[in-house]
C-alpha positions in Angstrom: 10.1 1.3 5.3 7.6 1.2 2.4 4.9 0.0 4.7 5.5 2.9 7.1 5.3 5.4 4.3 2.1 3.9 3.0 0.7 3.8 6.5 1.5 7.5 6.9 0.1 8.5 3.6 -3.1 6.5 4.2 -3.5 7.9 7.7 -3.2 11.4 6.4 -5.6 10.8 3.6 -8.2 9.3 5.9 -7.8 12.1 8.4 -8.3 14.7 5.7 -11.7 13.2 5.0 -12.6 13.1 8.7 -11.6 16.7 9.5 -12.2 18.3 6.1 -10.4 21.6 7.0 -10.2 24.1 4.3 -6.8 25.3 3.1 -5.6 28.8 4.3 -6.6 31.8 2.2 -3.0 33.1 2.0 -1.8 30.6 -0.6 1.0 32.2 -2.6 0.4 30.4 -5.9 -3.2 29.1 -6.2 -2.5 27.6 -9.6 -0.1 25.1 -8.1 -2.8 23.1 -6.2 -6.3 22.0 -7.0 -8.8 24.1 -5.3 -11.0 22.5 -2.6 -8.4 20.1 -1.3 -8.4 19.6 2.5 -5.6 21.0 4.6 -5.5 18.9 7.8 -3.1 17.1 8.2 -0.2 17.6 5.9 0.4 14.4 4.0 3.6 15.7 2.4 5.0 16.3 5.9 3.9 13.0 7.2 5.5 11.1 4.3 8.7 13.1 4.5 9.0 12.4 8.3 8.4 8.7 7.7 10.8 8.4 4.8 13.7 10.3 6.3 13.2 8.8 9.8 13.0 5.3 8.4 16.2 5.9 6.3 18.0 7.1 9.4 17.0 3.9 11.4 18.1 1.7 8.5 21.5 3.4 8.2 21.9 3.5 12.0 21.4 -0.3 12.2 23.7 -1.1 9.3 26.7 0.9 10.1 28.9 1.9 13.0 30.4 4.9 11.2 29.7 8.1 13.2 29.9 10.2 10.0 27.1 8.2 8.2 25.0 8.1 11.3 25.4 11.9 11.9 24.6 12.6 8.2 21.4 10.6 8.2 20.3 11.8 11.6 20.7 15.4 10.3 18.8 14.4 7.2 16.0 12.9 9.3 15.7 16.2 11.3 16.2 18.7 8.6 14.4 17.0 5.7 10.9 17.0 7.2 11.4 20.5 8.7 12.2 21.8 5.2 9.1 20.2 3.8 6.9 21.4 6.7 8.3 25.0 6.5 7.8 25.1 2.8 4.2 23.9 3.1 3.4 26.7 5.6 5.4 29.3 3.7 3.6 28.7 0.4 0.3 28.9 2.3 -0.8 25.4 1.6 -1.1 24.5 5.3 -1.5 26.0 8.8 1.2 25.3 11.4 -1.1 22.8 13.1 -1.4 20.8 9.8 2.3 20.3 9.5 2.8 19.6 13.2 0.1 16.9 13.0 1.9 15.5 9.8 5.2 15.3 11.8 3.4 13.5 14.6 1.7 11.1 12.2 5.1 10.4 10.6 6.7 9.8 13.9 3.9 7.4 14.9 4.3 5.4 11.7 8.0 5.2 12.2 7.4 3.8 15.7 4.8 1.3 14.5 7.1 0.1 11.8 10.1 -0.1 14.1 8.2 -2.1 16.8 6.8 -4.4 14.1 10.2 -5.1 12.6 11.7 -5.7 16.0 8.9 -8.1 17.0 9.2 -10.0 13.8 13.0 -10.4 14.2 12.5 -11.6 17.8 9.9 -14.1 16.7 12.1 -15.4 13.9 15.0 -15.7 16.3 12.9 -17.7 18.7 11.6 -19.9 15.9 15.1 -20.6 14.7 16.2 -21.5 18.2 13.3 -23.9 18.7 14.1 -25.7 15.4 17.7 -26.2 16.3 18.4 -29.5 18.0 21.2 -29.4 20.5 23.6 -32.3 19.7 26.5 -33.0 22.0 29.9 -32.5 20.4 31.5 -35.6 18.9 34.2 -37.4 20.8 37.6 -36.6 19.3 39.0 -39.7 17.5 42.6 -40.7 18.2 45.0 -40.3 15.4 46.0 -43.5 13.8 49.3 -44.2 12.3 49.3 -44.4 8.6 51.0 -47.5 7.4 54.1 -47.1 5.4 55.0 -43.7 6.9 58.0 -43.6 9.1 57.8 -41.7 12.3 
């Protein structure tokens, strides 16, 4: 999960320098952010999508409880949407900025999930290769213990 969040944040940071889009003029509170920061894509939204999505996948794989699965699935959907909406509402980003942040987050979740699954499959194959199949031992007949009456 940590790797996916770092990948999302790093991707958003790199893309900000490539696109260098100015923030919208309609910022509600200009004192809350440093002027001159680039807008596209939204790093907060990408990180939120990656974090909440990864948590959902982890909980989904560790429990069969429908309640916990539903709770974390709702968190994975609602959490990033709240972050994205607040970034647009406060005028920090355009809608395309947060949409791209959501897509970057989803992509990083996918990369992380595929990497973990591939690693688990490779570890499973490696473990099977190292195990040597030994035939089961022949059962030994019970011997009568001396001095014990039957």
